[in-house]
C-alpha positions, 0 to 999 in steps of 0.5 A: 335496423337489424335486431341483432345489430341493435342488441350489439349496439345496446350491449356496447353502450352498456359496457362503455357506461360501466367502464366509464363508471369504474374509471370515474372512480379513479383519482386520475388516468392510471397511465398519466401520473399527475405533475408535482411541485418540486420547488425548493429541492436541491441537488444535494437534497436529492443525492441525500434522499437517493442514498437514504432510499438505497440504504433502506433497499438493502436493509429490506433485502437482507430482512426478506432474504432472512425470511425467504431462504432459497427463494427468488426475491424481487421488490421495488424499494422505490415503490415501498418508500413512496407509499411510506413517504405519504404515511410519514407526512401524516405521522407525529411524535414517536411514530414519526421518529420510527418511520424516519429511522427505518426508512432513513427519511429526512424531515418532511420539509426536506423530504417533500420537494426532493421526493417530488424531484425524483418522482418527476425524473422517473416520470419524464417522457423518454422515447427509448423506454416506458417508465412511470410511477404514481400515488393515490389516496383512497379515503372512506366516504364521510371520513374526515382527512385534514385538508393540509394533509391531502393538499401536501400529498397531492402537491409533492407526491401526486397522491390524488384523493378519491372517496370510496364507500368502505362501509357499505360497499367494501368489496367493490371498493377493494376491486376499484383499487385493484383495478386502478393498480392493474391499469397502472402496471399494464395488467401485470399486478392484479389482486394486490389487496386480497379478500378481507384485507379491507373491511368496513372499518378501513378508513384510508388506503395509500397506494403506489405503483411503478412500471418499467419496460425497456430494451437492452442497448446491446440486445441478445440474439434469440438464436444464441440462447442455449439450454445450460446448467444453473446451480441454485441456491440449494446446490441443485443443478437445473436446466435454464435458458441462458442468453449469450452475447459473444465476444465477436458481437461485443467487439462489433457493437459500439458499446463497451461495458462497465465491468469490474472483476474483484476477488469475491465477485464480478459486477457488470453494468448492463445498460438499457436504451436511455438512461437506465441500467441493470447492475448484476452482482455475481459472486465467485462462490455463492451469495452467502460467501459475500456476507450481509450485503449492506448499502455501504458494501454495495456502494463500494462495489459500484464506486469501483465499477464506475471508476473502472475503464469500459471493457469489451468482454469475451462473453456475457451470459445470464439466464432468461427469467420471469417471476412474481413475488408477493409480500405482506410486510407487517412482520418484516417492517416490525422486525426492522423497528416499525411495530409502533405504526401497526399498533392500535392506540399507540400509532400516531397519525394525527397529522392525517385526521387530527386524531390518534385514531389510525393505525396500519392494519396491512402493508402489502407489496407485489412485484413482477419481472421478466428478463429476456433477449430484448430487455426487461419488464418490471413492475411493482405496487404497494398498498398501506391499509389503515383502520381506526384503532377501535379495530384491530483486493483484485485478481487477474481480470476474467474476460467472461461474465457467466451467471450460472448460479445465484446473483443479484440484479438492481435496476437503477435510474442512472441520472440519480442512482435511485434503485427502482427494483432489486432482486436475487435470482436463486432459481430462474425456472421457478 
């Protein structure tokens, strides 16, 4: 046999062996999330949990907006709530009450089956789009976790466990988690956990990832896209690629849009193929003119949108955009009332290990979104790193929707109304 061919074959065998070794460290196939048990859920329980999750979405949005003025914002409240749901399952006493208050969680007995039902809904197979989410537990080798905790997280959250050697192989442990997240998000979220964020004192890392890729029900023609002016949050005029859906195209399509024109804003439901949609909130002036955007305020807008008749607009236009965001949530969540979970010696996660030895050393979130003529790719991941405490009125209807200044966008699962992603576009070109 040719010597060079032997070298190639040998190299492939080695590469396959290395790849198999890495994959064997994964708790499950990253693109095939485990099934969960949602026995005991109720329709009202799911509805209440969706409302709680969506309410947290806007609490966090307002805090991030305060901390990141004039910047694009994008995150997955579902991903963050998922990771902290698993943390909540292991909390006790005042720490549990603080998590319950900030995230608006019900008691764990009510949370678990209803969360499992939402998780199952998100992971259902649909030929029209790709949508999946998955959780995992990364446990330090030789660190004892209560069997009841791991079983419960696996049963209701799909959070399969794997042991990593954080003490003797810290960097490879970090890379393994990051590789898993990268595979879960189709390689869009990379390097979630930064260098030195995990140390030999790390005992547990909880992760969630969510990935969505969908096409518009009524697509934009690329030939219609024009370079037009967009006024940023800081009042700067910039050139952006604006997608255009003309009145004739809308009239000839089979679809009429849910649309509501209010005095201070326009709200449009732009659907994807399948049962998801993007809701765009376009202020008449600027986003600050709307005041603090609470869940109650948003719910009122959506109620009016859903009760409005479907409408054939004369023009729909909003910009193409693509950006990535990254947040270390420690200070953000502390500002929202969760400082106890981050405090060594005071945090109580005794339902994880049986001891009050754990605290949250880092909570990180990374998200990516791309919106173009065909549709949307949106993905996000969350990691919670835990160490032991020894370590540290209406107006006349406008017939056009032209988003040429900052706006909100929300990607929701229509069946439940669960907000999967929430963003604010201040500068589409950044």
